[in-house]
C-alpha positions in Angstrom: 36.0 -169.3 -98.8 38.1 -166.5 -100.2 41.3 -168.6 -100.0 39.5 -171.4 -101.9 38.5 -169.0 -104.6 42.0 -167.6 -105.0 43.4 -171.2 -105.2 40.9 -172.2 -107.8 41.7 -169.2 -109.9 45.4 -170.2 -109.8 44.8 -173.9 -110.6 41.7 -175.5 -112.1 43.1 -179.0 -111.3 42.6 -178.3 -107.6 38.9 -178.9 -108.1 39.6 -182.4 -109.4 42.4 -183.3 -107.1 41.2 -181.9 -103.8 37.6 -180.7 -103.9 35.9 -183.4 -105.9 34.9 -185.6 -102.8 33.6 -182.6 -100.8 29.8 -182.5 -100.2 29.4 -179.5 -98.0 31.0 -177.1 -100.5 29.6 -176.8 -104.0 32.1 -176.1 -106.8 31.6 -176.3 -110.5 33.3 -175.0 -113.7 30.9 -174.4 -116.6 31.7 -173.1 -120.1 29.9 -170.0 -121.4 27.8 -172.3 -123.7 26.6 -174.1 -120.6 28.7 -177.3 -120.8 29.7 -178.7 -117.4 33.5 -179.0 -117.4 34.2 -180.0 -113.8 32.0 -180.6 -110.7 32.6 -181.8 -107.2 30.4 -184.1 -105.2 28.4 -181.2 -103.6 27.4 -179.9 -107.1 26.6 -183.4 -108.3 24.3 -184.1 -105.3 22.3 -181.0 -106.0 21.6 -182.3 -109.6 21.2 -185.9 -108.4 24.1 -186.9 -110.6 26.3 -189.9 -110.1 29.7 -190.7 -111.7 27.8 -192.8 -114.2 25.4 -190.0 -115.3 27.9 -187.1 -115.2 29.5 -186.4 -118.6 32.0 -183.7 -119.3 29.9 -182.2 -122.0 26.6 -182.1 -120.2 24.5 -178.9 -120.7 23.6 -177.5 -117.2 22.2 -174.1 -118.2 18.6 -175.1 -117.3 19.7 -176.0 -113.8 20.5 -172.3 -112.9 17.1 -171.2 -111.7 17.8 -167.9 -110.0 19.8 -166.1 -111.3 19.4 -167.8 -114.7 22.4 -168.8 -116.7 21.6 -166.1 -119.3 21.4 -163.5 -116.5 24.9 -164.5 -115.3 26.4 -164.2 -118.7 24.9 -160.7 -119.2 26.7 -159.3 -116.1 30.1 -157.7 -116.7 31.8 -157.0 -113.4 34.8 -155.0 -112.5 38.1 -156.9 -112.5 38.5 -159.3 -109.6 34.8 -158.9 -108.6 32.3 -161.8 -108.8 29.6 -161.5 -111.5 27.1 -162.5 -108.9 27.2 -163.0 -105.1 24.3 -164.0 -102.8 21.7 -166.7 -102.9 22.1 -169.1 -105.9 19.2 -171.4 -106.7 20.4 -174.5 -108.5 18.5 -177.7 -109.4 15.6 -179.0 -111.4 12.7 -176.5 -111.0 10.2 -179.3 -111.7 11.5 -181.5 -108.9 14.1 -180.3 -106.5 15.9 -177.0 -106.2 18.5 -176.0 -103.6 19.4 -172.6 -102.3 23.1 -171.9 -101.7 25.0 -168.9 -100.4 27.7 -168.4 -102.9 29.3 -166.5 -105.8 29.9 -166.9 -109.5 33.1 -165.7 -111.1 34.2 -165.3 -114.7 37.4 -167.1 -115.4 38.4 -166.6 -119.0 35.7 -168.2 -121.0 34.3 -170.2 -118.1 32.1 -169.6 -115.1 33.3 -170.7 -111.7 30.4 -171.4 -109.3 31.3 -171.7 -105.6 28.7 -172.1 -102.9 28.0 -173.6 -99.5 25.0 -174.6 -97.5 24.3 -171.7 -95.1 24.1 -173.4 -91.8 23.3 -170.2 -89.9 20.5 -169.5 -92.4 19.1 -173.0 -91.9 19.3 -172.6 -88.2 17.4 -169.3 -88.5 14.8 -170.9 -90.7 14.5 -173.9 -88.3 14.0 -171.5 -85.4 11.3 -169.7 -87.4 9.6 -173.0 -88.1 9.7 -174.0 -84.5 8.3 -170.6 -83.5 5.6 -170.9 -86.0 4.7 -174.4 -84.8 4.6 -173.1 -81.2 2.3 -170.3 -82.3 0.2 -172.8 -84.2 0.0 -175.0 -81.1 -1.0 -171.9 -78.9 -3.6 -170.9 -81.5 -5.0 -174.5 -81.6 -5.2 -174.6 -77.8 -6.9 -171.2 -77.7 -9.3 -172.3 -80.4 -10.0 -175.5 -78.6 -10.6 -173.5 -75.4 -12.9 -171.1 -77.2 -14.8 -174.0 -78.7 -15.2 -175.6 -75.3 -16.4 -172.2 -73.9 -18.8 -171.8 -76.8 -20.2 -175.3 -76.3 -20.6 -174.7 -72.6 -22.4 -171.4 -73.3 -24.6 -173.2 -75.8 -25.5 -175.9 -73.2 -26.2 -173.2 -70.6 -28.4 -171.2 -73.1 -30.3 -174.4 -74.0 -30.8 -175.2 -70.4 -32.0 -171.7 -69.7 -34.4 -171.9 -72.6 -36.0 -175.0 -71.1 -35.9 -174.0 -67.4 -38.1 -171.8 -65.3 -35.9 -169.0 -64.0 -37.4 -168.8 -60.5 -37.8 -172.4 -59.5 -35.2 -174.2 -61.8 -38.0 -176.6 -62.8 -38.8 -177.4 -66.4 -40.7 -174.6 -68.2 -43.7 -175.0 -70.5 -41.6 -175.5 -73.6 -39.7 -178.4 -71.9 -42.9 -179.8 -70.5 -44.6 -179.9 -73.9 -41.6 -181.6 -75.5 -41.4 -184.3 -72.8 -45.2 -184.8 -72.8 -45.3 -185.3 -76.5 -42.5 -187.9 -76.3 -44.5 -189.8 -73.6 -47.7 -189.7 -75.7 -45.8 -191.1 -78.7 -44.2 -193.8 -76.5 -47.5 -194.7 -74.9 -49.3 -195.0 -78.2 -46.5 -197.1 -79.7 -45.9 -199.5 -76.9 -49.2 -199.4 -75.0 -47.5 -198.2 -71.9 -49.6 -196.1 -69.5 -48.5 -192.7 -68.0 -50.2 -190.2 -65.9 -49.8 -186.5 -65.0 -50.5 -184.6 -61.8 -51.5 -181.0 -61.6 -50.8 -179.1 -58.4 -52.0 -175.6 -57.5 -51.1 -173.8 -54.3 -54.2 -172.9 -52.3 -55.0 -169.2 -51.8 -51.7 -168.2 -53.3 -53.0 -164.7 -54.2 -53.6 -164.0 -50.5 -50.0 -164.9 -49.8 -48.8 -162.3 -52.2 -51.3 -159.7 -51.1 -50.6 -160.2 -47.4 -46.8 -160.8 -47.3 -45.6 -159.5 -50.7 -44.1 -161.1 -53.7 -40.8 -162.0 -52.2 -42.5 -164.2 -49.6 -44.7 -165.5 -52.4 -41.6 -166.5 -54.3 -40.2 -168.2 -51.2 -43.4 -170.3 -51.0 -43.1 -171.2 -54.7 -39.5 -172.3 -54.2 -40.3 -174.3 -51.1 -43.1 -176.1 -52.9 -41.0 -176.6 -56.1 -38.1 -178.2 -54.1 -40.5 -180.5 -52.2 -41.9 -181.9 -55.5 -38.4 -182.1 -57.2 -36.9 -183.9 -54.2 -39.7 -186.4 -53.8 -40.3 -187.6 -57.3 -38.4 -190.2 -59.4 -35.5 -189.3 -61.7 -37.7 -190.4 -64.7 -40.5 -188.0 -63.7 -40.6 -184.4 -65.0 -41.6 -181.6 -62.7 -42.5 -178.4 -64.5 -43.9 -175.0 -63.6 -46.9 -174.4 -65.8 -47.2 -170.8 -64.8 -48.0 -168.8 -61.6 -48.7 -171.2 -58.8 -49.6 -174.1 -61.1 -47.3 -177.1 -61.6 -47.4 -180.3 -63.7 -45.7 -183.6 -62.9 -45.4 -186.1 -65.8 -45.0 -189.7 -64.5 -43.9 -192.2 -67.2 -45.0 -195.9 -67.0 -47.5 -195.0 -64.2 -51.2 -195.8 -63.9 -53.9 -193.6 -62.5 -53.8 -195.5 -59.2 -50.0 -195.1 -58.8 -50.2 -191.4 -59.6 -53.0 -190.9 -57.0 -50.7 -192.5 -54.4 -47.9 -190.1 -55.2 -50.1 -187.1 -55.3 -51.5 -187.9 -51.9 -48.0 -188.3 -50.6 -47.1 -184.9 -51.9 -50.2 -183.3 -50.5 -49.3 -184.6 -47.0 -45.8 -183.4 -47.3 -47.0 -180.0 -48.5 -49.1 -179.6 -45.3 -46.0 -180.0 -43.3 -44.2 -177.1 -45.0 -43.6 -174.1 -42.7 -42.3 -170.7 -43.6 -40.8 -168.4 -40.9 -41.6 -165.4 -43.1 -45.4 -166.2 -42.8 -45.4 -168.0 -39.5 -47.4 -170.7 -41.2 -47.4 -173.2 -44.0 -49.3 -173.7 -47.2 -51.6 -176.4 -48.8 -52.2 -177.4 -52.4 -54.9 -179.0 -54.4 -54.1 -181.8 -56.8 -55.7 -183.3 -59.9 -54.6 -186.6 -61.5 -55.3 -187.9 -65.0 -54.0 -190.9 -67.0 -53.4 -190.8 -70.7 -56.0 -193.1 -72.3 -54.2 -193.7 -75.6 -56.1 -191.2 -77.7 -56.1 -187.4 -77.8 -53.2 -185.0 -77.5 -51.4 -182.9 -74.8 -54.1 -180.3 -74.8 -56.9 -182.8 -74.1 -54.8 -184.3 -71.3 -54.2 -180.9 -69.8 -58.0 -180.3 -69.9 -58.7 -183.6 -68.1 -56.2 -182.9 -65.3 -57.3 -179.3 -64.9 -60.9 -180.5 -64.5 -59.7 -182.9 -61.8 -57.7 -180.2 -60.0 -60.7 -177.9 -60.2 -62.8 -180.6 -58.6 -60.3 -180.6 -55.7 -60.8 -176.9 -55.3 -64.5 -177.3 -55.3 -64.2 -180.0 -52.6 -62.6 -177.5 -50.2 -59.0 -177.6 -51.4 -56.1 -179.5 -50.0 -57.2 -182.8 -51.5 -56.5 -185.1 -54.5 -59.0 -185.8 -57.2 -58.7 -188.2 -60.2 -60.2 -187.4 -63.5 -63.3 -189.4 -64.6 -65.2 -189.4 -67.8 -68.2 -188.1 -65.8 -66.3 -184.8 -65.3 -66.1 -184.3 -69.0 -69.7 -185.1 -69.5 -70.7 -182.6 -66.7 -68.7 -179.8 -68.3 -70.1 -180.2 -71.8 
């Protein structure tokens, strides 16, 4: 570059004769009043000029963005020194501006602008862009992973809020949601459904005689029996303590009675080594009659289960209207 500068200082015509077709190097000669005197292809490309649009008297002062043309004229360097050296921003500030590494010299009453595209600087910038893109990709992956973890946590928390912690069955909240949806469906489409209430017989004696750990074992054994022997569409829930509810969609009273009796028989066959014996349970069954709400249905099935207790336990009883009349 220094040899080029020295040669241009000796002979202005060198720009026209040898440097005009060069595009990688930017060379221009501008008068102090801003008139473009000579320019090679590199300079014309920056200003988007063609041979047709380039005129010898064209004013290019506005194209010097940083430093400005006025700033360049105001500098008075030592002899043989450039009036400016470093990054030169040239172009149309409203559309396209290019940054060059170059220098501006005063040559008599003219300014000689020499610059080049800094390949190493571009490579550094490209490397920075690549690094930033990689960091962005890593950040996006981390964010996506965090979102998945957050979603999984939300799903677990939702499941926990609807699940009995000991047995893994649905809790009262989930039971009430499911039951209300079945009531709505039954009333809309005239589809029957029934519920079963199950209560482990003499469960308090189990806790008193063997302790709560054994009592929990009995609860788990009974819970698993019901869960493993009901349909996937049925909901098995722990109502509280040793009481359980099974909601059976699209099931009449007679069909629910059959299922309750099957569960009663299987419960009789349970055996726990910790107690050296098994357990029994009492069952009540009620069908939704198309009117009323969840509380009235619970009342009906509870009355049926209570009747089983009164009959000596370990049996299945269906709710009848007469039960309601008797308890009034």
